[in-house]
Predicted model as a PDB file, atoms N, CA, C, CB and O in Angstrom, pLDDT in the B-factor column:
MODEL        1                                                                  
ATOM      1  N   MET A   1     -81.780  10.594-115.789  1.00 92.00           N  
ATOM      2  CA  MET A   1     -82.553  10.853-114.477  1.00 92.00           C  
ATOM      3  C   MET A   1     -82.845  12.344-114.314  1.00 92.00           C  
ATOM      4  CB  MET A   1     -81.718  10.343-113.191  1.00 92.00           C  
ATOM      5  O   MET A   1     -83.839  12.752-113.712  1.00 92.00           O  
ATOM      6  N   LEU A   2     -81.913  13.154-114.890  1.00 96.00           N  
ATOM      7  CA  LEU A   2     -82.149  14.735-114.782  1.00 96.00           C  
ATOM      8  C   LEU A   2     -83.499  14.969-115.569  1.00 96.00           C  
ATOM      9  CB  LEU A   2     -80.812  15.699-115.506  1.00 96.00           C  
ATOM     10  O   LEU A   2     -84.429  15.527-114.987  1.00 96.00           O  
ATOM     11  N   ALA A   3     -83.628  14.550-116.899  1.00 97.00           N  
ATOM     12  CA  ALA A   3     -84.827  14.835-117.539  1.00 97.00           C  
ATOM     13  C   ALA A   3     -85.960  14.439-116.680  1.00 97.00           C  
ATOM     14  CB  ALA A   3     -84.889  14.189-118.832  1.00 97.00           C  
ATOM     15  O   ALA A   3     -86.714  15.331-116.292  1.00 97.00           O  
ATOM     16  N   SER A   4     -86.189  13.143-116.314  1.00 96.00           N  
ATOM     17  CA  SER A   4     -87.228  12.708-115.620  1.00 96.00           C  
ATOM     18  C   SER A   4     -87.699  13.517-114.338  1.00 96.00           C  
ATOM     19  CB  SER A   4     -86.912  11.439-115.308  1.00 96.00           C  
ATOM     20  O   SER A   4     -88.886  13.701-114.073  1.00 96.00           O  
ATOM     21  N   ARG A   5     -86.528  14.029-113.494  1.00 97.00           N  
ATOM     22  CA  ARG A   5     -86.713  14.685-112.301  1.00 97.00           C  
ATOM     23  C   ARG A   5     -87.259  16.095-112.716  1.00 97.00           C  
ATOM     24  CB  ARG A   5     -85.385  14.720-111.457  1.00 97.00           C  
ATOM     25  O   ARG A   5     -88.197  16.596-112.096  1.00 97.00           O  
ATOM     26  N   LEU A   6     -86.728  16.653-113.651  1.00 98.00           N  
ATOM     27  CA  LEU A   6     -87.097  17.949-114.088  1.00 98.00           C  
ATOM     28  C   LEU A   6     -88.585  18.115-114.456  1.00 98.00           C  
ATOM     29  CB  LEU A   6     -86.267  18.295-115.225  1.00 98.00           C  
ATOM     30  O   LEU A   6     -89.313  19.051-114.127  1.00 98.00           O  
ATOM     31  N   THR A   7     -88.937  16.922-115.278  1.00 98.00           N  
ATOM     32  CA  THR A   7     -90.508  16.838-115.653  1.00 98.00           C  
ATOM     33  C   THR A   7     -91.289  16.647-114.426  1.00 98.00           C  
ATOM     34  CB  THR A   7     -90.875  15.599-116.666  1.00 98.00           C  
ATOM     35  O   THR A   7     -92.292  17.335-114.237  1.00 98.00           O  
ATOM     36  N   TYR A   8     -90.870  15.681-113.498  1.00 97.00           N  
ATOM     37  CA  TYR A   8     -91.650  15.481-112.277  1.00 97.00           C  
ATOM     38  C   TYR A   8     -91.742  16.869-111.443  1.00 97.00           C  
ATOM     39  CB  TYR A   8     -90.959  14.304-111.392  1.00 97.00           C  
ATOM     40  O   TYR A   8     -92.853  17.311-111.151  1.00 97.00           O  
ATOM     41  N   LEU A   9     -90.650  17.496-111.094  1.00 98.00           N  
ATOM     42  CA  LEU A   9     -90.715  18.554-110.390  1.00 98.00           C  
ATOM     43  C   LEU A   9     -91.778  19.708-111.009  1.00 98.00           C  
ATOM     44  CB  LEU A   9     -89.322  18.990-110.267  1.00 98.00           C  
ATOM     45  O   LEU A   9     -92.651  20.231-110.317  1.00 98.00           O  
ATOM     46  N   ARG A  10     -91.566  19.995-112.348  1.00 98.00           N  
ATOM     47  CA  ARG A  10     -92.257  20.895-112.944  1.00 98.00           C  
ATOM     48  C   ARG A  10     -93.855  20.637-112.944  1.00 98.00           C  
ATOM     49  CB  ARG A  10     -91.697  20.991-114.225  1.00 98.00           C  
ATOM     50  O   ARG A  10     -94.700  21.527-112.843  1.00 98.00           O  
ATOM     51  N   LYS A  11     -94.136  19.118-113.090  1.00 98.00           N  
ATOM     52  CA  LYS A  11     -95.568  18.941-113.170  1.00 98.00           C  
ATOM     53  C   LYS A  11     -96.122  19.102-111.723  1.00 98.00           C  
ATOM     54  CB  LYS A  11     -95.940  17.521-113.807  1.00 98.00           C  
ATOM     55  O   LYS A  11     -97.259  19.542-111.551  1.00 98.00           O  
ATOM     56  N   GLU A  12     -95.353  18.759-110.730  1.00 96.00           N  
ATOM     57  CA  GLU A  12     -95.778  18.751-109.320  1.00 96.00           C  
ATOM     58  C   GLU A  12     -96.048  20.121-108.874  1.00 96.00           C  
ATOM     59  CB  GLU A  12     -94.747  18.117-108.420  1.00 96.00           C  
ATOM     60  O   GLU A  12     -96.891  20.310-107.997  1.00 96.00           O  
ATOM     61  N   CYS A  13     -95.366  21.148-109.434  1.00 97.00           N  
ATOM     62  CA  CYS A  13     -95.661  22.608-109.224  1.00 97.00           C  
ATOM     63  C   CYS A  13     -96.850  23.064-110.245  1.00 97.00           C  
ATOM     64  CB  CYS A  13     -94.261  23.513-109.487  1.00 97.00           C  
ATOM     65  O   CYS A  13     -97.277  24.217-110.201  1.00 97.00           O  
ATOM     66  N   GLU A  14     -97.300  22.227-111.048  1.00 98.00           N  
ATOM     67  CA  GLU A  14     -98.448  22.576-111.913  1.00 98.00           C  
ATOM     68  C   GLU A  14     -98.108  23.602-112.906  1.00 98.00           C  
ATOM     69  CB  GLU A  14     -99.598  23.056-111.111  1.00 98.00           C  
ATOM     70  O   GLU A  14     -98.980  24.404-113.240  1.00 98.00           O  
ATOM     71  N   LEU A  15     -96.857  23.662-113.445  1.00 98.00           N  
ATOM     72  CA  LEU A  15     -96.371  24.524-114.340  1.00 98.00           C  
ATOM     73  C   LEU A  15     -96.068  23.979-115.689  1.00 98.00           C  
ATOM     74  CB  LEU A  15     -95.298  25.083-113.813  1.00 98.00           C  
ATOM     75  O   LEU A  15     -95.555  22.881-115.902  1.00 98.00           O  
ATOM     76  N   THR A  16     -96.447  24.881-116.609  1.00 98.00           N  
ATOM     77  CA  THR A  16     -96.215  24.363-118.061  1.00 98.00           C  
ATOM     78  C   THR A  16     -94.567  24.726-118.443  1.00 98.00           C  
ATOM     79  CB  THR A  16     -97.396  25.214-119.224  1.00 98.00           C  
ATOM     80  O   THR A  16     -93.969  25.550-117.752  1.00 98.00           O  
ATOM     81  N   GLN A  17     -94.018  24.170-119.383  1.00 98.00           N  
ATOM     82  CA  GLN A  17     -92.618  24.480-119.601  1.00 98.00           C  
ATOM     83  C   GLN A  17     -92.487  25.873-120.111  1.00 98.00           C  
ATOM     84  CB  GLN A  17     -91.978  23.504-120.561  1.00 98.00           C  
ATOM     85  O   GLN A  17     -91.404  26.418-119.897  1.00 98.00           O  
ATOM     86  N   ALA A  18     -93.433  26.567-120.772  1.00 98.00           N  
ATOM     87  CA  ALA A  18     -93.461  27.991-121.066  1.00 98.00           C  
ATOM     88  C   ALA A  18     -93.386  28.776-119.624  1.00 98.00           C  
ATOM     89  CB  ALA A  18     -94.848  28.364-121.938  1.00 98.00           C  
ATOM     90  O   ALA A  18     -92.483  29.561-119.333  1.00 98.00           O  
ATOM     91  N   GLU A  19     -94.389  28.463-118.849  1.00 98.00           N  
ATOM     92  CA  GLU A  19     -94.535  29.182-117.574  1.00 98.00           C  
ATOM     93  C   GLU A  19     -93.132  29.042-116.739  1.00 98.00           C  
ATOM     94  CB  GLU A  19     -95.830  28.554-116.724  1.00 98.00           C  
ATOM     95  O   GLU A  19     -92.653  30.037-116.196  1.00 98.00           O  
ATOM     96  N   LEU A  20     -92.569  27.909-116.671  1.00 98.00           N  
ATOM     97  CA  LEU A  20     -91.400  27.721-115.865  1.00 98.00           C  
ATOM     98  C   LEU A  20     -90.190  28.539-116.555  1.00 98.00           C  
ATOM     99  CB  LEU A  20     -91.082  26.134-115.724  1.00 98.00           C  
ATOM    100  O   LEU A  20     -89.502  29.342-115.925  1.00 98.00           O  
ATOM    101  N   SER A  21     -90.027  28.272-117.782  1.00 97.00           N  
ATOM    102  CA  SER A  21     -88.886  28.950-118.442  1.00 97.00           C  
ATOM    103  C   SER A  21     -88.944  30.600-118.291  1.00 97.00           C  
ATOM    104  CB  SER A  21     -88.901  28.522-120.018  1.00 97.00           C  
ATOM    105  O   SER A  21     -87.936  31.278-118.095  1.00 97.00           O  
ATOM    106  N   LYS A  22     -90.234  31.119-118.409  1.00 98.00           N  
ATOM    107  CA  LYS A  22     -90.364  32.537-118.067  1.00 98.00           C  
ATOM    108  C   LYS A  22     -89.984  32.878-116.764  1.00 98.00           C  
ATOM    109  CB  LYS A  22     -91.653  32.982-118.238  1.00 98.00           C  
ATOM    110  O   LYS A  22     -89.271  33.867-116.598  1.00 98.00           O  
ATOM    111  N   LYS A  23     -90.399  32.127-115.711  1.00 97.00           N  
ATOM    112  CA  LYS A  23     -89.947  32.326-114.408  1.00 97.00           C  
ATOM    113  C   LYS A  23     -88.495  32.329-114.165  1.00 97.00           C  
ATOM    114  CB  LYS A  23     -90.501  31.400-113.632  1.00 97.00           C  
ATOM    115  O   LYS A  23     -87.922  33.172-113.473  1.00 97.00           O  
ATOM    116  N   LEU A  24     -87.953  31.387-114.743  1.00 96.00           N  
ATOM    117  CA  LEU A  24     -86.384  31.184-114.566  1.00 96.00           C  
ATOM    118  C   LEU A  24     -85.563  32.080-115.848  1.00 96.00           C  
ATOM    119  CB  LEU A  24     -85.997  29.328-114.688  1.00 96.00           C  
ATOM    120  O   LEU A  24     -84.348  31.953-116.004  1.00 96.00           O  
ATOM    121  N   LYS A  25     -86.244  32.819-116.562  1.00 97.00           N  
ATOM    122  CA  LYS A  25     -85.595  33.474-117.621  1.00 97.00           C  
ATOM    123  C   LYS A  25     -84.625  32.902-118.518  1.00 97.00           C  
ATOM    124  CB  LYS A  25     -85.055  34.414-117.151  1.00 97.00           C  
ATOM    125  O   LYS A  25     -83.509  33.344-118.793  1.00 97.00           O  
ATOM    126  N   ILE A  26     -85.223  31.809-118.960  1.00 96.00           N  
ATOM    127  CA  ILE A  26     -84.384  30.998-120.052  1.00 96.00           C  
ATOM    128  C   ILE A  26     -85.486  30.557-121.140  1.00 96.00           C  
ATOM    129  CB  ILE A  26     -83.545  29.543-119.348  1.00 96.00           C  
ATOM    130  O   ILE A  26     -86.672  30.435-120.836  1.00 96.00           O  
ATOM    131  N   SER A  27     -85.054  30.361-122.261  1.00 97.00           N  
ATOM    132  CA  SER A  27     -85.855  29.985-123.367  1.00 97.00           C  
ATOM    133  C   SER A  27     -86.804  28.668-123.125  1.00 97.00           C  
ATOM    134  CB  SER A  27     -84.894  29.758-124.533  1.00 97.00           C  
ATOM    135  O   SER A  27     -86.482  27.745-122.378  1.00 97.00           O  
ATOM    136  N   ARG A  28     -87.747  28.714-123.706  1.00 97.00           N  
ATOM    137  CA  ARG A  28     -88.726  27.514-123.430  1.00 97.00           C  
ATOM    138  C   ARG A  28     -88.025  26.461-124.269  1.00 97.00           C  
ATOM    139  CB  ARG A  28     -90.417  27.767-123.909  1.00 97.00           C  
ATOM    140  O   ARG A  28     -87.940  25.326-123.801  1.00 97.00           O  
ATOM    141  N   SER A  29     -87.529  26.721-125.433  1.00 97.00           N  
ATOM    142  CA  SER A  29     -86.964  25.630-126.332  1.00 97.00           C  
ATOM    143  C   SER A  29     -85.617  25.007-125.571  1.00 97.00           C  
ATOM    144  CB  SER A  29     -86.561  26.304-127.906  1.00 97.00           C  
ATOM    145  O   SER A  29     -85.310  23.819-125.663  1.00 97.00           O  
ATOM    146  N   ALA A  30     -84.897  25.941-124.844  1.00 97.00           N  
ATOM    147  CA  ALA A  30     -83.626  25.469-124.026  1.00 97.00           C  
ATOM    148  C   ALA A  30     -84.303  24.486-122.997  1.00 97.00           C  
ATOM    149  CB  ALA A  30     -82.724  26.817-123.203  1.00 97.00           C  
ATOM    150  O   ALA A  30     -84.034  23.291-123.118  1.00 97.00           O  
ATOM    151  N   TYR A  31     -85.051  24.835-122.121  1.00 97.00           N  
ATOM    152  CA  TYR A  31     -85.822  24.135-121.180  1.00 97.00           C  
ATOM    153  C   TYR A  31     -86.326  22.721-121.668  1.00 97.00           C  
ATOM    154  CB  TYR A  31     -86.962  24.997-120.813  1.00 97.00           C  
ATOM    155  O   TYR A  31     -86.048  21.661-121.106  1.00 97.00           O  
ATOM    156  N   SER A  32     -87.098  22.859-122.782  1.00 98.00           N  
ATOM    157  CA  SER A  32     -87.612  21.600-123.455  1.00 98.00           C  
ATOM    158  C   SER A  32     -86.526  20.556-123.606  1.00 98.00           C  
ATOM    159  CB  SER A  32     -88.192  21.920-124.866  1.00 98.00           C  
ATOM    160  O   SER A  32     -86.627  19.384-123.244  1.00 98.00           O  
ATOM    161  N   HIS A  33     -85.493  21.108-124.171  1.00 98.00           N  
ATOM    162  CA  HIS A  33     -84.290  20.301-124.408  1.00 98.00           C  
ATOM    163  C   HIS A  33     -83.729  19.676-123.257  1.00 98.00           C  
ATOM    164  CB  HIS A  33     -83.283  21.063-124.991  1.00 98.00           C  
ATOM    165  O   HIS A  33     -83.205  18.569-123.384  1.00 98.00           O  
ATOM    166  N   TYR A  34     -83.774  20.290-122.065  1.00 98.00           N  
ATOM    167  CA  TYR A  34     -83.302  19.671-120.883  1.00 98.00           C  
ATOM    168  C   TYR A  34     -84.300  18.605-120.433  1.00 98.00           C  
ATOM    169  CB  TYR A  34     -83.065  20.706-119.801  1.00 98.00           C  
ATOM    170  O   TYR A  34     -83.895  17.520-120.015  1.00 98.00           O  
ATOM    171  N   GLU A  35     -85.480  18.875-120.507  1.00 97.00           N  
ATOM    172  CA  GLU A  35     -86.552  17.746-120.151  1.00 97.00           C  
ATOM    173  C   GLU A  35     -86.415  16.670-120.976  1.00 97.00           C  
ATOM    174  CB  GLU A  35     -88.000  18.174-120.266  1.00 97.00           C  
ATOM    175  O   GLU A  35     -86.448  15.546-120.476  1.00 97.00           O  
ATOM    176  N   SER A  36     -86.257  16.821-122.219  1.00 97.00           N  
ATOM    177  CA  SER A  36     -86.194  15.650-123.142  1.00 97.00           C  
ATOM    178  C   SER A  36     -84.816  14.888-123.110  1.00 97.00           C  
ATOM    179  CB  SER A  36     -86.471  16.139-124.597  1.00 97.00           C  
ATOM    180  O   SER A  36     -84.653  13.795-123.652  1.00 97.00           O  
ATOM    181  N   GLY A  37     -83.896  15.534-122.460  1.00 96.00           N  
ATOM    182  CA  GLY A  37     -82.598  14.811-122.395  1.00 96.00           C  
ATOM    183  C   GLY A  37     -81.687  15.176-123.611  1.00 96.00           C  
ATOM    184  O   GLY A  37     -80.595  14.614-123.698  1.00 96.00           O  
ATOM    185  N   GLN A  38     -82.041  16.011-124.475  1.00 97.00           N  
ATOM    186  CA  GLN A  38     -81.533  16.299-125.639  1.00 97.00           C  
ATOM    187  C   GLN A  38     -80.265  17.088-125.356  1.00 97.00           C  
ATOM    188  CB  GLN A  38     -82.514  16.979-126.473  1.00 97.00           C  
ATOM    189  O   GLN A  38     -79.290  16.984-126.101  1.00 97.00           O  
ATOM    190  N   HIS A  39     -80.270  17.920-124.225  1.00 97.00           N  
ATOM    191  CA  HIS A  39     -79.068  18.612-123.974  1.00 97.00           C  
ATOM    192  C   HIS A  39     -79.030  18.800-122.419  1.00 97.00           C  
ATOM    193  CB  HIS A  39     -79.005  19.988-124.789  1.00 97.00           C  
ATOM    194  O   HIS A  39     -80.049  18.966-121.749  1.00 97.00           O  
ATOM    195  N   ASP A  40     -77.708  18.758-121.886  1.00 96.00           N  
ATOM    196  CA  ASP A  40     -77.679  18.987-120.332  1.00 96.00           C  
ATOM    197  C   ASP A  40     -77.677  20.482-120.111  1.00 96.00           C  
ATOM    198  CB  ASP A  40     -76.339  18.310-119.594  1.00 96.00           C  
ATOM    199  O   ASP A  40     -77.161  21.198-120.970  1.00 96.00           O  
ATOM    200  N   PRO A  41     -78.235  21.029-118.981  1.00 97.00           N  
ATOM    201  CA  PRO A  41     -78.114  22.365-118.677  1.00 97.00           C  
ATOM    202  C   PRO A  41     -76.632  22.608-118.097  1.00 97.00           C  
ATOM    203  CB  PRO A  41     -79.255  22.770-117.683  1.00 97.00           C  
ATOM    204  O   PRO A  41     -75.948  21.809-117.457  1.00 97.00           O  
ATOM    205  N   PRO A  42     -76.302  23.980-118.505  1.00 97.00           N  
ATOM    206  CA  PRO A  42     -75.030  24.352-117.730  1.00 97.00           C  
ATOM    207  C   PRO A  42     -75.208  24.403-116.257  1.00 97.00           C  
ATOM    208  CB  PRO A  42     -74.507  25.708-118.163  1.00 97.00           C  
ATOM    209  O   PRO A  42     -76.317  24.536-115.739  1.00 97.00           O  
ATOM    210  N   ILE A  43     -74.045  24.289-115.556  1.00 97.00           N  
ATOM    211  CA  ILE A  43     -74.156  24.402-114.027  1.00 97.00           C  
ATOM    212  C   ILE A  43     -74.831  25.604-113.496  1.00 97.00           C  
ATOM    213  CB  ILE A  43     -72.819  24.383-113.413  1.00 97.00           C  
ATOM    214  O   ILE A  43     -75.399  25.529-112.406  1.00 97.00           O  
ATOM    215  N   SER A  44     -74.818  26.821-114.239  1.00 97.00           N  
ATOM    216  CA  SER A  44     -75.540  27.851-113.811  1.00 97.00           C  
ATOM    217  C   SER A  44     -77.075  27.747-113.938  1.00 97.00           C  
ATOM    218  CB  SER A  44     -75.070  28.928-114.464  1.00 97.00           C  
ATOM    219  O   SER A  44     -77.738  28.491-113.215  1.00 97.00           O  
ATOM    220  N   THR A  45     -77.646  26.993-114.692  1.00 97.00           N  
ATOM    221  CA  THR A  45     -78.879  26.579-114.836  1.00 97.00           C  
ATOM    222  C   THR A  45     -79.296  25.647-113.984  1.00 97.00           C  
ATOM    223  CB  THR A  45     -79.070  26.200-115.947  1.00 97.00           C  
ATOM    224  O   THR A  45     -80.434  25.684-113.517  1.00 97.00           O  
ATOM    225  N   LEU A  46     -78.376  24.654-113.667  1.00 97.00           N  
ATOM    226  CA  LEU A  46     -78.644  23.533-112.674  1.00 97.00           C  
ATOM    227  C   LEU A  46     -78.809  24.284-111.099  1.00 97.00           C  
ATOM    228  CB  LEU A  46     -77.244  22.339-112.735  1.00 97.00           C  
ATOM    229  O   LEU A  46     -79.636  23.974-110.242  1.00 97.00           O  
ATOM    230  N   ILE A  47     -77.941  25.174-111.027  1.00 96.00           N  
ATOM    231  CA  ILE A  47     -78.061  25.893-109.619  1.00 96.00           C  
ATOM    232  C   ILE A  47     -79.420  26.657-109.788  1.00 96.00           C  
ATOM    233  CB  ILE A  47     -76.698  27.014-109.244  1.00 96.00           C  
ATOM    234  O   ILE A  47     -80.193  26.497-108.844  1.00 96.00           O  
ATOM    235  N   LEU A  48     -79.815  27.377-110.709  1.00 97.00           N  
ATOM    236  CA  LEU A  48     -81.079  28.049-110.783  1.00 97.00           C  
ATOM    237  C   LEU A  48     -82.242  27.136-110.523  1.00 97.00           C  
ATOM    238  CB  LEU A  48     -81.229  28.682-112.094  1.00 97.00           C  
ATOM    239  O   LEU A  48     -83.137  27.477-109.750  1.00 97.00           O  
ATOM    240  N   LEU A  49     -82.249  25.887-111.205  1.00 97.00           N  
ATOM    241  CA  LEU A  49     -83.331  24.956-111.126  1.00 97.00           C  
ATOM    242  C   LEU A  49     -83.326  24.251-109.529  1.00 97.00           C  
ATOM    243  CB  LEU A  49     -83.116  23.801-112.393  1.00 97.00           C  
ATOM    244  O   LEU A  49     -84.392  23.914-109.015  1.00 97.00           O  
ATOM    245  N   ALA A  50     -82.299  24.111-108.971  1.00 96.00           N  
ATOM    246  CA  ALA A  50     -82.119  23.571-107.731  1.00 96.00           C  
ATOM    247  C   ALA A  50     -82.683  24.492-106.792  1.00 96.00           C  
ATOM    248  CB  ALA A  50     -80.751  23.272-107.452  1.00 96.00           C  
ATOM    249  O   ALA A  50     -83.529  24.114-105.982  1.00 96.00           O  
ATOM    250  N   ASP A  51     -82.231  25.803-106.849  1.00 95.00           N  
ATOM    251  CA  ASP A  51     -82.770  26.810-106.107  1.00 95.00           C  
ATOM    252  C   ASP A  51     -84.352  26.928-106.138  1.00 95.00           C  
ATOM    253  CB  ASP A  51     -82.151  28.011-106.559  1.00 95.00           C  
ATOM    254  O   ASP A  51     -85.084  26.960-105.149  1.00 95.00           O  
ATOM    255  N   PHE A  52     -84.735  26.987-107.475  1.00 97.00           N  
ATOM    256  CA  PHE A  52     -86.172  27.297-107.699  1.00 97.00           C  
ATOM    257  C   PHE A  52     -87.022  26.205-106.964  1.00 97.00           C  
ATOM    258  CB  PHE A  52     -86.518  27.337-109.293  1.00 97.00           C  
ATOM    259  O   PHE A  52     -88.092  26.487-106.425  1.00 97.00           O  
ATOM    260  N   TYR A  53     -86.509  24.987-106.969  1.00 96.00           N  
ATOM    261  CA  TYR A  53     -87.501  23.662-106.438  1.00 96.00           C  
ATOM    262  C   TYR A  53     -87.171  23.453-104.987  1.00 96.00           C  
ATOM    263  CB  TYR A  53     -87.187  22.081-107.297  1.00 96.00           C  
ATOM    264  O   TYR A  53     -87.911  22.840-104.217  1.00 96.00           O  
ATOM    265  N   GLY A  54     -85.909  24.047-104.620  1.00 94.00           N  
ATOM    266  CA  GLY A  54     -85.615  23.715-103.295  1.00 94.00           C  
ATOM    267  C   GLY A  54     -84.860  22.419-102.829  1.00 94.00           C  
ATOM    268  O   GLY A  54     -84.834  21.896-101.715  1.00 94.00           O  
ATOM    269  N   VAL A  55     -84.273  22.063-103.968  1.00 95.00           N  
ATOM    270  CA  VAL A  55     -83.564  20.678-103.884  1.00 95.00           C  
ATOM    271  C   VAL A  55     -82.333  20.824-104.190  1.00 95.00           C  
ATOM    272  CB  VAL A  55     -84.066  19.626-104.725  1.00 95.00           C  
ATOM    273  O   VAL A  55     -81.989  21.905-104.668  1.00 95.00           O  
ATOM    274  N   SER A  56     -81.366  19.782-103.993  1.00 94.00           N  
ATOM    275  CA  SER A  56     -79.839  19.708-104.292  1.00 94.00           C  
ATOM    276  C   SER A  56     -79.653  19.489-105.769  1.00 94.00           C  
ATOM    277  CB  SER A  56     -79.096  18.503-103.476  1.00 94.00           C  
ATOM    278  O   SER A  56     -80.530  18.998-106.480  1.00 94.00           O  
ATOM    279  N   ILE A  57     -78.536  19.855-106.174  1.00 95.00           N  
ATOM    280  CA  ILE A  57     -78.203  19.464-107.674  1.00 95.00           C  
ATOM    281  C   ILE A  57     -78.009  17.932-107.559  1.00 95.00           C  
ATOM    282  CB  ILE A  57     -76.754  20.263-108.335  1.00 95.00           C  
ATOM    283  O   ILE A  57     -78.415  17.268-108.512  1.00 95.00           O  
ATOM    284  N   ASP A  58     -77.459  17.307-106.549  1.00 94.00           N  
ATOM    285  CA  ASP A  58     -77.448  16.007-106.481  1.00 94.00           C  
ATOM    286  C   ASP A  58     -78.860  15.159-106.587  1.00 94.00           C  
ATOM    287  CB  ASP A  58     -76.793  15.783-105.310  1.00 94.00           C  
ATOM    288  O   ASP A  58     -78.926  14.033-107.081  1.00 94.00           O  
ATOM    289  N   PHE A  59     -79.929  15.858-106.065  1.00 96.00           N  
ATOM    290  CA  PHE A  59     -81.149  15.126-106.270  1.00 96.00           C  
ATOM    291  C   PHE A  59     -81.564  15.247-107.782  1.00 96.00           C  
ATOM    292  CB  PHE A  59     -82.278  15.670-105.305  1.00 96.00           C  
ATOM    293  O   PHE A  59     -82.122  14.346-108.409  1.00 96.00           O  
ATOM    294  N   LEU A  60     -81.249  16.375-108.245  1.00 96.00           N  
ATOM    295  CA  LEU A  60     -81.714  16.657-109.851  1.00 96.00           C  
ATOM    296  C   LEU A  60     -81.113  15.694-110.845  1.00 96.00           C  
ATOM    297  CB  LEU A  60     -81.239  18.169-110.388  1.00 96.00           C  
ATOM    298  O   LEU A  60     -81.745  15.170-111.762  1.00 96.00           O  
ATOM    299  N   VAL A  61     -79.732  15.494-110.559  1.00 96.00           N  
ATOM    300  CA  VAL A  61     -79.093  14.551-111.410  1.00 96.00           C  
ATOM    301  C   VAL A  61     -79.136  12.856-110.984  1.00 96.00           C  
ATOM    302  CB  VAL A  61     -77.631  15.069-111.470  1.00 96.00           C  
ATOM    303  O   VAL A  61     -78.621  11.919-111.595  1.00 96.00           O  
ATOM    304  N   GLY A  62     -79.788  12.836-109.955  1.00 95.00           N  
ATOM    305  CA  GLY A  62     -80.054  11.358-109.499  1.00 95.00           C  
ATOM    306  C   GLY A  62     -78.935  10.732-108.648  1.00 95.00           C  
ATOM    307  O   GLY A  62     -78.760   9.514-108.612  1.00 95.00           O  
ATOM    308  N   ARG A  63     -78.169  11.634-107.950  1.00 94.00           N  
ATOM    309  CA  ARG A  63     -76.880  10.988-107.157  1.00 94.00           C  
ATOM    310  C   ARG A  63     -77.537  10.623-105.788  1.00 94.00           C  
ATOM    311  CB  ARG A  63     -75.445  12.149-106.925  1.00 94.00           C  
ATOM    312  O   ARG A  63     -76.986   9.792-105.066  1.00 94.00           O  
ATOM    313  N   THR A  64     -78.846  11.300-105.370  1.00 93.00           N  
ATOM    314  CA  THR A  64     -79.440  10.958-104.116  1.00 93.00           C  
ATOM    315  C   THR A  64     -80.856  11.013-104.452  1.00 93.00           C  
ATOM    316  CB  THR A  64     -79.039  11.885-102.922  1.00 93.00           C  
ATOM    317  O   THR A  64     -81.288  11.703-105.375  1.00 93.00           O  
ATOM    318  N   SER A  65     -81.640  10.219-103.631  1.00 93.00           N  
ATOM    319  CA  SER A  65     -83.140  10.120-103.594  1.00 93.00           C  
ATOM    320  C   SER A  65     -83.814  11.158-102.594  1.00 93.00           C  
ATOM    321  CB  SER A  65     -83.548   8.643-103.167  1.00 93.00           C  
ATOM    322  O   SER A  65     -85.016  11.419-102.635  1.00 93.00           O  
ATOM    323  N   SER A  66     -82.942  11.712-101.711  1.00 90.00           N  
ATOM    324  CA  SER A  66     -83.358  12.678-100.713  1.00 90.00           C  
ATOM    325  C   SER A  66     -83.653  14.177-101.425  1.00 90.00           C  
ATOM    326  CB  SER A  66     -82.162  12.761 -99.564  1.00 90.00           C  
ATOM    327  O   SER A  66     -82.740  14.790-101.978  1.00 90.00           O  
ATOM    328  N   ARG A  67     -84.867  14.641-101.360  1.00 86.00           N  
ATOM    329  CA  ARG A  67     -85.003  15.910-101.858  1.00 86.00           C  
ATOM    330  C   ARG A  67     -84.744  16.974-100.928  1.00 86.00           C  
ATOM    331  CB  ARG A  67     -86.217  16.058-102.367  1.00 86.00           C  
ATOM    332  O   ARG A  67     -84.993  18.127-101.281  1.00 86.00           O  
ATOM    333  N   LYS A  68     -84.263  16.732 -99.751  1.00 81.00           N  
ATOM    334  CA  LYS A  68     -83.781  17.550 -98.743  1.00 81.00           C  
ATOM    335  C   LYS A  68     -82.599  18.339 -99.315  1.00 81.00           C  
ATOM    336  CB  LYS A  68     -83.411  16.733 -97.520  1.00 81.00           C  
ATOM    337  O   LYS A  68     -81.658  17.814 -99.910  1.00 81.00           O  
ATOM    338  N   LEU A  69     -82.732  19.615 -99.085  1.00 75.00           N  
ATOM    339  CA  LEU A  69     -81.365  20.471 -99.566  1.00 75.00           C  
ATOM    340  C   LEU A  69     -80.119  20.147 -98.889  1.00 75.00           C  
ATOM    341  CB  LEU A  69     -81.509  22.020 -99.327  1.00 75.00           C  
ATOM    342  O   LEU A  69     -79.023  20.092 -99.448  1.00 75.00           O  
ATOM    343  N   TYR A  70     -80.385  19.897 -97.439  1.00 67.00           N  
ATOM    344  CA  TYR A  70     -79.116  19.522 -96.794  1.00 67.00           C  
ATOM    345  C   TYR A  70     -79.480  18.543 -95.785  1.00 67.00           C  
ATOM    346  CB  TYR A  70     -78.346  20.720 -96.170  1.00 67.00           C  
ATOM    347  O   TYR A  70     -79.708  18.852 -94.615  1.00 67.00           O  
ATOM    348  N   PRO A  71     -79.547  17.096 -96.345  1.00 56.00           N  
ATOM    349  CA  PRO A  71     -79.917  16.100 -95.381  1.00 56.00           C  
ATOM    350  C   PRO A  71     -78.910  15.881 -94.368  1.00 56.00           C  
ATOM    351  CB  PRO A  71     -80.208  14.869 -96.012  1.00 56.00           C  
ATOM    352  O   PRO A  71     -77.732  16.216 -94.492  1.00 56.00           O  
ATOM    353  N   LYS A  72     -79.432  15.286 -93.326  1.00 57.00           N  
ATOM    354  CA  LYS A  72     -78.589  15.054 -92.231  1.00 57.00           C  
ATOM    355  C   LYS A  72     -78.495  13.613 -91.767  1.00 57.00           C  
ATOM    356  CB  LYS A  72     -79.018  15.871 -91.165  1.00 57.00           C  
ATOM    357  O   LYS A  72     -77.778  13.318 -90.811  1.00 57.00           O  
TER     358      LYS A  72                                                      
ENDMDL                                                                          
END                                                                             
């Protein structure tokens, strides 16, 4: 679920993996591994991604379908 959400959000922002990894200051290969599901990002990177996209970590990992950061 995480890999597909990362791909979806990145494409929605019309960014390449290289562009996104540069914005987040992580290597493109590391980010590529997250999107392909080969590796899980550390919590610090999950926080960075959630903040960048304005979503919760629960949304990123598939625990909720609500993109809202603080659903009520």
